[in-house]
TIKOL-88509 format. One record per residue: residue in one letter; z, x, y of N, C-alpha, C in turn. Coordinates in steps of 0.2 Angstrom, whole numbers. Each point is the difference from the previous one (the first is absolute). Layout:
N
PT  res   n_c3   n_c1   n_c2  ca_c3  ca_c1  ca_c2   c_c3   c_c1   c_c2
PT    a      Z      X      Y      Z      X      Y      Z      X      Y
...
//
This chain:
317
PT  res   n_c3   n_c1   n_c2  ca_c3  ca_c1  ca_c2   c_c3   c_c1   c_c2
PT    x    394   -546    511      1      3     -7     -4      7      0
PT    x      4      4     -2     -3      7      0     -3      2     -7
PT    x     -7      2      0     -3      2     -6      0      7     -1
PT    x      1      2     -7      0      7     -2     -6      2     -4
PT    x     -3      5      2     -6      2     -4      2      6     -5
PT    x     -2      0     -6      1      5     -5     -6      4     -1
PT    x      1      6     -1     -6      5     -1     -4     -3     -6
PT    x     -7      2      0     -4     -3     -5      2      4     -7
PT    x     -1     -3     -5      2      3     -7     -5      6     -1
PT    x      4      5     -3     -4      6     -1     -5     -1     -6
PT    x     -6      2      0     -5      0     -6      2      4     -6
PT    x      4      5      1      3      4     -5      5      5      2
PT    x      4      1     -5      6      4      2     -2      8      0
PT    x      1      3      5     -2      7      0      6      5     -2
PT    x     -2      4     -5      5      4     -3      1      6      4
PT    x      6      3     -1      2      6      4     -5      6     -2
PT    x     -1      4      5     -5      5     -1      2      5     -5
PT    x      7      2      0      2      5     -5     -1     -3     -7
PT    x      0     -6     -2     -1     -3     -7     -7      1     -1
PT    x     -5     -1      4     -7      1     -1     -2      7     -2
PT    x      3      4      4     -1      8     -1      2      2     -7
PT    x      6     -3     -2      3      2     -7     -5     -3     -6
PT    x     -2     -6      1     -4     -3     -5     -7      4      0
PT    x     -3      2      5     -6      4      1      1      7     -4
PT    x      6      3      1      1      7     -3      1     -1     -7
PT    x      3     -6     -3      1     -1     -7     -6     -1     -3
PT    x     -5     -4      3     -7     -1     -3     -3      7      0
PT    x      0      4      5     -3      6      0      2      5     -6
PT    x      7      0     -1      3      4     -6     -2     -3     -7
PT    x     -1     -7      0     -2     -3     -6     -7      3     -2
PT    x     -4      0      5     -7      2     -1     -1      7     -2
PT    x      4      4      3      1      8     -2      2      0     -7
PT    x      5     -3     -2      3      0     -7     -6     -2     -5
PT    x     -3     -5      2     -6     -3     -4     -5      5     -1
PT    x     -2      4      5     -5      5      0      2      5     -5
PT    x      7      3      2      2      5     -4      1     -2     -8
PT    x      2     -6     -1      1     -2     -7     -7     -1     -3
PT    x     -5     -2      3     -6     -1     -3     -3      7     -1
PT    x      1      5      4     -2      7     -1      3      3     -6
PT    x      7     -1      0      4      3     -6     -3     -3     -7
PT    x      0     -7      0     -3     -3     -6     -7      2     -2
PT    x     -4      1      5     -7      2     -1      0      7     -3
PT    x      4      4      3      1      7     -2      3      1     -7
PT    x      4     -5     -2      3      0     -6     -5     -2     -6
PT    x     -3     -5      2     -6     -2     -5     -5      5     -1
PT    x     -2      3      6     -5      6     -1      3      5     -4
PT    x      6      2      1      3      5     -4      1     -1     -8
PT    x      2     -7     -1      1     -2     -7     -7      0     -3
PT    x     -5     -2      4     -7     -1     -3     -3      7     -2
PT    x      2      5      5     -2      7     -1      3      3     -7
PT    x      7     -1      0      3      2     -6     -2     -3     -7
PT    x     -2     -6      1     -3     -3     -6     -6      3     -2
PT    x     -5      1      5     -6      3     -1      1      7     -3
PT    x      4      4      3      1      7     -3      3      0     -7
PT    x      5     -5     -1      2      0     -7     -5     -3     -5
PT    x     -4     -4      2     -5     -3     -4     -5      6     -2
PT    x     -2      4      5     -5      5      0      3      6     -5
PT    x      7      1      1      3      5     -4      0     -2     -7
PT    x      2     -7     -2     -1     -2     -7     -7      1     -3
PT    x     -5     -2      4     -7      1     -2     -1      7     -2
PT    x      3      5      5     -2      7     -2      4      2     -6
PT    x      6     -2     -1      3      1     -7     -3     -2     -6
PT    x     -3     -6      1     -3     -4     -6     -7      4     -1
PT    x     -3      3      5     -6      4      0      1      6     -4
PT    x      6      3      2      2      7     -4      1     -2     -7
PT    x      3     -5     -2      1     -2     -7     -7     -1     -3
PT    x     -4     -3      3     -7     -1     -3     -3      6     -1
PT    x      0      5      5     -3      7     -1      3      3     -6
PT    x      7      0     -1      3      3     -6     -2     -3     -6
PT    x     -1     -7      0     -3     -3     -6     -7      3     -2
PT    x     -4      0      5     -7      3      0      0      7     -3
PT    x      5      4      2      0      7     -3      2      0     -7
PT    x      4     -5     -2      2      0     -7     -6     -2     -4
PT    x     -4     -5      2     -7     -2     -3     -4      6      0
PT    x     -1      4      5     -4      6      0      2      5     -5
PT    x      7      1      0      2      5     -5     -2     -2     -7
PT    x      1     -6     -2     -2     -2     -7     -7      1     -1
PT    x     -4     -2      5     -7      1     -1     -2      7     -1
PT    x      3      5      4     -2      7     -1      3      3     -6
PT    x      6     -3     -2      3      3     -7     -5     -2     -5
PT    x     -3     -6      0     -4     -3     -5     -6      5     -1
PT    x     -3      1      6     -6      4      0      1      7     -3
PT    x      6      3      2      1      7     -2      1      0     -8
PT    x      4     -5     -3      1     -1     -7     -7     -1     -4
PT    x     -5     -3      4     -6     -1     -4     -4      6     -1
PT    x      1      5      3     -4      6      0      4      6      0
PT    x      2      4     -5      4      6      0     -4      6      1
PT    x     -7      0      1     -4      6      1     -1      1      7
PT    x     -1     -5      4     -1      0      7      4     -5      4
PT    x      2      2      6      4     -5      5     -5     -5      3
PT    x      2     -5      2     -4     -5      3     -4      2      6
PT    x     -6     -2      1     -4      2      6      2     -5      5
PT    x     -3      1      6      1     -5      6     -4     -7     -2
PT    x     -5      1     -4     -4     -6     -2      4     -4     -4
PT    x      4      3     -5      4     -4     -5      6     -3      4
PT    x      4      4      4      6     -2      3     -2     -6      5
PT    x     -5      1      4     -2     -5      5     -3     -6     -4
PT    x     -2      1     -6     -3     -6     -4      6     -4     -3
PT    x      6      3     -1      6     -3     -2      4     -3      5
PT    x      1      4      6      4     -2      5     -4     -1      6
PT    x     -1     -6      2     -4     -2      6      3     -7      3
PT    x     -3     -2      5      2     -7      3      0     -5     -5
PT    x     -5      0     -5     -1     -6     -4      6      0     -5
PT    x      3      6     -1      6      0     -5      7      1      3
PT    x      0     -1      7      6      0      4      4     -7     -3
PT    x      6      0      1      4     -5     -2      0     -7      4
PT    x     -7     -2      1     -1     -6      4      3     -6     -3
PT    x      1      0     -6      3     -7     -3      7      0      1
PT    x      3      5      1      8      0      2      1      0      7
PT    x     -4      4      4      1      0      8     -7     -3      2
PT    x      0     -7      1     -6     -3      1     -2     -1      7
PT    x     -6     -1      1     -3     -2      7      4     -6      3
PT    x      1     -5     -4      4     -6      2      6      2      3
PT    x      4      5     -2      6      3      3     -1      5      5
PT    x     -6      1      3     -2      4      5     -1      7     -1
PT    x     -1      2     -7     -2      7     -1     -7      1     -1
PT    x     -2      5      3     -7      3      0      0      7     -2
PT    x     -3      1     -6      0      7     -2     -7      4      2
PT    x      2      4      5     -6      4      3     -2      6     -4
PT    x      4      3     -4     -2      6     -4      5      1     -5
PT    x     -3      1     -6      4      2     -6     -4      4     -5
PT    x      2      7      0     -5      4     -3      5      7     -2
PT    x     -2      3     -6      3      6     -2     -6      5     -1
PT    x      1      6      3     -5      5     -1      4      7     -2
PT    x     -4      4     -4      2      7     -1      1      4      6
PT    x      5      4      0      2      5      5      1      7     -2
PT    x     -3      5      3      0      7     -1      1      4      6
PT    x      5      4      0      1      4      7      1     -5      6
PT    x      3     -6     -1      1     -4      5     -6     -4      3
PT    x     -6      1     -4     -6     -4      2     -2     -4     -5
PT    x     -3     -6      1     -3     -5     -5     -6      3     -3
PT    x     -1      0     -7     -5      3     -3     -3     -5     -5
PT    x     -6      2     -2     -4     -4     -5      4      0     -7
PT    x      2      6     -2      3      2     -6      4      6      1
PT    x      5      1     -4      4      6      0     -4      6     -4
PT    x      0      5      3     -3      6     -2      5      5     -4
PT    x     -2      3     -5      4      4     -4      6     -3     -4
PT    x     -2     -6     -2      5     -4     -4      2      3     -6
PT    x      6      1     -2      2      3     -6      4     -6     -4
PT    x     -2     -2     -6      3     -5     -3      7      1     -3
PT    x      2      6      0      6      2     -3      6      2      6
PT    x     -2      1      6      5      2      5     -4     -1      7
PT    x      5      0      5     -3     -1      7      3     -6      3
PT    x     -1      0      7      3     -5      4     -6     -3      4
PT    x     -1     -6      0     -6     -4      3      2     -6      4
PT    x     -3     -1      5      2     -5      5     -5     -6      1
PT    x      3     -6      1     -4     -5      2      3     -4      6
PT    x     -4     -3      4      3     -4      6     -2     -7      0
PT    x      5     -4      1     -2     -8      1      1     -2      7
PT    x     -4     -3      3      0     -3      6      1     -8      0
PT    x      5     -2      3      1     -8      1      0     -1      7
PT    x     -5     -5      2      0     -2      7      0     -8      0
PT    x      4     -3      4      0     -7      0      2     -3      6
PT    x     -1     -6      2      1     -4      6      4     -6     -2
PT    x      5     -2      4      3     -6     -1      1     -4      6
PT    x     -2     -7      0      1     -4      6      7     -2      1
PT    x      3     -1      6      7     -1      1      1     -7      3
PT    x     -6     -4      1      1     -6      3     -5     -2      6
PT    x      0     -5      3     -5     -2      5      1      4      6
PT    x     -6      2      3     -1      4      6      4      7      0
PT    x      1      2     -6      4      7     -1     -5      5     -4
PT    x      0      6      3     -5      5     -4      3      1     -7
PT    x     -5      2     -5      3      1     -6      3      7     -1
PT    x      4      0     -5      4      7     -1     -5      4     -5
PT    x     -2      6      3     -5      4     -4      4      6     -3
PT    x     -1      2     -6      4      5     -3     -4      4     -5
PT    x      1      7      0     -4      4     -4      4      5     -4
PT    x      0      1     -6      4      4     -4     -4      5     -4
PT    x      2      6     -1     -3      5     -4      5      2     -5
PT    x     -2      1     -7      5      3     -5     -4      5     -4
PT    x      4      5     -1     -3      6     -4      3     -1     -7
PT    x     -5      1     -5      2      0     -7     -1      7     -3
PT    x      5      3     -3      0      6     -3      0      0     -8
PT    x     -6      2     -3     -1      0     -7      1      7     -2
PT    x      6      1     -4      2      7     -2     -1      1     -8
PT    x     -3      5     -2     -1      2     -7      4      6     -1
PT    x      5      0     -4      4      6     -1      1      1     -8
PT    x     -2      5     -3      0      1     -7      8      1     -2
PT    x      2     -4     -5      7      1     -2      2      7     -2
PT    x     -4      4     -2      1      7     -3      1      5      6
PT    x     -1     -2      6      1      4      6      8      1      1
PT    x      4     -4     -4      7      1      1      3      4     -5
PT    x      5      4      2      4      3     -5      5     -5     -3
PT    x      3     -4      4      4     -5     -2     -2     -7      3
PT    x     -1     -5     -4     -2     -7      3      5     -5     -4
PT    x      3     -4      4      5     -5     -2     -3     -7      3
PT    x     -1     -5     -5     -2     -6      2      6     -4      3
PT    x      6      2     -1      6     -3      2      5      5      4
PT    x      6     -1      0      5      5      3      0      6     -5
PT    x      0      6      4      0      6     -4      7      4      2
PT    x      3      2     -6      6      4      1     -1      7     -3
PT    x      2      5      4     -1      7     -1      7      4      1
PT    x      3      2     -5      7      3      1      0      6     -5
PT    x     -3      5      1      0      6     -4      7      4      0
PT    x      2      3     -5      6      4      0     -1      7      2
PT    x     -6      2      0     -2      7      2     -5      0      5
PT    x     -2      6      3     -5      0      5     -6     -3     -3
PT    x     -4     -4      4     -5     -4     -2     -6      1      5
PT    x     -6      1     -2     -6      1      5     -5     -5     -3
PT    x     -3     -4      5     -5     -5     -2     -6      3      4
PT    x     -5      2     -4     -6      3      2     -6     -6      0
PT    x      0     -4      5     -5     -5      0      3     -6      4
PT    x     -4     -5      1      1     -6      4      5     -4     -4
PT    x      4     -4      4      5     -5     -3      0     -6      4
PT    x      0     -6     -4     -1     -6      3      4     -5     -4
PT    x      4     -5      3      3     -5     -3     -2     -7      3
PT    x     -1     -5     -4     -2     -6      3      7     -4      1
PT    x      5      3      0      7     -3      1      4      5      5
PT    x      6      1     -2      4      5      4      1      6     -4
PT    x      1      6      3      1      6     -3      7      2      1
PT    x      4      1     -6      7      2      0      0      7     -3
PT    x      2      5      4      0      7     -2      6      4      3
PT    x      2      4     -4      6      4      2      2      5     -5
PT    x      3      6      1      2      5     -4      6      4      2
PT    x      3      3     -5      5      5      2     -3      7      1
PT    x     -6      1     -2     -4      6      0     -5      0      6
PT    x     -7     -1     -2     -5      0      6     -6     -4     -3
PT    x     -3     -3      4     -7     -4     -1     -5      2      5
PT    x     -6      3     -2     -5      1      5     -6     -4     -2
PT    x     -2     -4      5     -7     -4     -1     -5      4      4
PT    x     -5      3     -4     -5      5      3     -5     -4      4
PT    x     -1     -6     -2     -6     -4      3      3     -7      3
PT    x     -4     -4      2      2     -6      4      4     -5     -5
PT    x      5     -3      3      4     -5     -3     -1     -7      4
PT    x     -2     -5     -4     -1     -7      4      4     -5     -4
PT    x      2     -5      3      4     -5     -3     -2     -7      3
PT    x      3     -5     -3     -1     -7      4      6     -3      3
PT    x      6      2     -3      6     -3      2      6      6      2
PT    x     -3      6      2      5      5      2      3      4     -5
PT    x      4      5      2      3      5     -4      7      0      1
PT    x      4      1     -6      7      1      1      3      6     -5
PT    x      5      3      2      3      5     -4      6     -2     -4
PT    x      0     -6     -1      6     -3     -4     -3     -4     -6
PT    x      4     -1     -5     -3     -3     -6     -1     -8      2
PT    x     -5     -2     -4     -2     -7      1      5     -5     -3
PT    x      5     -2      4      5     -4     -2     -2     -7      2
PT    x      2     -6     -3      3      0     -7     -4      1     -6
PT    x     -7      1      1     -5      1     -5      2      6     -5
PT    x      2      5      3      2      6     -3      8      1      1
PT    x      4     -1     -6      7      0      1      3      7      0
PT    x     -4      5     -1      3      7      0      3      2      7
PT    x      5      4      0      2      3      6      1      7     -1
PT    x      0      4      5      1      7      0      3      2      7
PT    x      2      7      0      3      2      6     -5      1      5
PT    x      2      3      6     -4      1      5     -6      4     -1
PT    x     -6     -3      1     -7      3     -1     -2      4      6
PT    x      3      6      1     -1      4      6     -6      5     -1
PT    x     -4      0     -5     -5      5     -1     -5     -1      5
PT    x     -4      5      1     -5      0      5     -7     -3     -2
PT    x     -2     -5      4     -7     -3     -2     -5      2      5
PT    x     -5      3     -2     -5      3      5     -7     -4     -1
PT    x     -2     -3      5     -7     -3      0     -5      5      4
PT    x     -4      3     -4     -4      5      3     -6     -3      5
PT    x     -2     -6     -2     -5     -3      5      3     -6      4
PT    x      6      2      3      3     -5      4      4     -5     -4
PT    x      4     -4      4      4     -5     -3     -4     -6     -3
PT    x      3     -3     -5     -4     -6     -4     -3     -5      5
PT    x     -5     -3     -1     -4     -4      4      0     -7     -3
PT    x      2     -5      3     -1     -7     -2     -7     -2     -1
PT    x     -2     -2     -6     -7     -2     -1     -1     -7     -3
PT    x     -6     -1     -1     -2     -7     -3      1      1     -8
PT    x      0     -6     -3      1      1     -7     -7      2     -3
PT    x      0      4     -5     -6      3     -4      0     -4     -6
PT    x     -6     -3     -2     -1     -3     -6     -2      5     -6
PT    x      4      1     -5     -3      5     -5     -4     -4     -5
PT    x     -4      4     -4     -4     -3     -5      5     -4     -5
PT    x     -2     -6     -2      5     -3     -5      5     -5      4
PT    x     -1      0      7      5     -4      4     -3     -7      0
PT    x      0     -4     -6     -3     -6      0      5     -6     -1
PT    x     -2     -6      1      4     -6      0      3      0     -7
PT    x      6     -1     -1      3     -1     -7      5     -6      0
PT    x     -1     -4     -5      5     -5     -1      0     -2     -8
PT    x      5      3     -3      1     -1     -7      3     -7     -2
PT    x      2     -4      4      3     -6     -1     -4     -6     -1
PT    x     -7      1      1     -5     -6      0     -4      2     -6
PT    x     -5     -5     -1     -4      1     -6     -7      3      1
PT    x     -1      3      6     -6      3      2      0      7     -2
PT    x     -5      2     -4      0      7     -3     -3      5      5
PT    x     -2     -2      5     -4      4      5      5      3      5
PT    x      6     -1      0      5      3      5      6      2     -4
PT    x      0      3     -6      5      3     -3      3      7      2
PT    x     -3      3      4      2      6      3     -5      5      1
PT    x      2      7      1     -5      5      2     -6      1     -5
PT    x      2     -2     -7     -5      1     -5     -6     -4      1
PT    x      0     -5      4     -5     -4      2     -6      3      4
PT    x      2      6      2     -5      4      4     -6      2     -5
PT    x      2      1     -6     -5      3     -5     -2     -5     -5
PT    x      3     -6      0     -2     -5     -5     -6     -4      2
PT    x     -3     -3     -5     -5     -5      1      3     -7      2
PT    x     -2     -3      6      3     -6      2     -1     -6     -5
PT    x      5     -5      0     -1     -6     -4     -3     -5      4
PT    x     -7     -1     -1     -4     -4      4      2     -7      1
PT    x      4     -3     -5      2     -7      1      6     -1      4
PT    x      3      6      3      6     -1      4     -2      4      7
PT    x      4     -2      5     -1      2      7      2      8      0
PT    x     -3      4      4      1      7      0      2      2      7
PT    x      6      1      2      2      3      7     -2      7      1
PT    x     -1      3     -6     -1      8      0     -8      1     -1
PT    x     -4     -4      2     -7      1     -1     -3      5      4
PT    x      2      1      6     -2      5      5      2      7     -2
PT    x      6      1     -4      2      6     -2     -2      2     -7
PT    x     -2     -5     -4     -1      1     -7     -6      5     -1
PT    x      1      5     -4     -6      5     -1     -6     -3     -4
PT    x      2     -5     -4     -6     -3     -4     -5     -4      5
PT    x      3     -2      6     -4     -4      5     -4      5      4
PT    x      3      6      1     -3      5      4     -6      4     -4
PT    x      0      0     -6     -4      4     -4     -7     -2      1
PT    x     -5      5      1     -7     -2      0     -3     -1     -7
PT    x      3      3     -5     -3     -1     -7      6     -1     -4
PT    x     -1     -5     -4      6     -2     -5     -3      0     -7
PT    x      4      3     -4     -2      0     -7      6     -3     -4
PT    x     -1     -6     -3      5     -4     -3      0      1     -8
PT    x      6      2     -3      0      1     -7      5     -5     -3
PT    x     -3     -3     -5      4     -5     -4      3     -5      5
PT    x     -4     -3      4      3     -5      5      2     -6     -3
PT    x     -1     -2     -7      2     -6     -3      7      0     -3
PT    x      3      6     -1      6      1     -3      6      0      5
//
């Protein structure tokens, strides 16, 4: 009897070498893709985080600018109150700094809890570009006088981020111009359409728009200022008149008209004839004795309140 011997059973199947190499290459590619993907995702998160921080910081900056504008409004009201309290002299630095300071900054509106820190809030008189104790050579009837308000604040932007620090300066110009310096003064729109040659020997101002034209000539010998511009046409539709071509020569001896700020003439007071308040019935209130039982929006302009000596006759009638 012949016996056959079989080879011993293999402990494991051996894979072809080419398949092992393919799997090794695929694993290497997966690792590379993983590293690349991780890097891209990390960079994306870092970019998004940076954009969010920049956006948050930009928002904080805009909010800080708004807070500074609000503070300037407060300072303006405080300065205006000081000026109206004394018509003989302008406020000194002691008075302006006593009214406008860190204690009177709008801390109740823009609070420390919201991240606001008011570093400076002050108004000072300025003369020739330099802060002074008080204005010299003040004339109670005319002149131009300046004040400067400084607003400095810091605002936190979040954890581990430096605060936004901002500083603002604003100049206030207090101008006194007597009404009678003008040859022509209009509180509203002004129309000037002469039929013959016309010469204006003096300054001209309109708190509205100037409408002027002629078939002859107009000569303005002094400065012309306005608030809303100049036109050589009729004020339509407010003025329904029409005329032919207004080709007459218009001469401005002191250069072309300049757009200016509104000028408040005497008697330019708050008026409302539709209510029961007798203190706001029109320009006459400038010289009237106020009705003490009613509110008075014209108290700062009323001559009765400005008088140092009052003589009242028959006050019971």
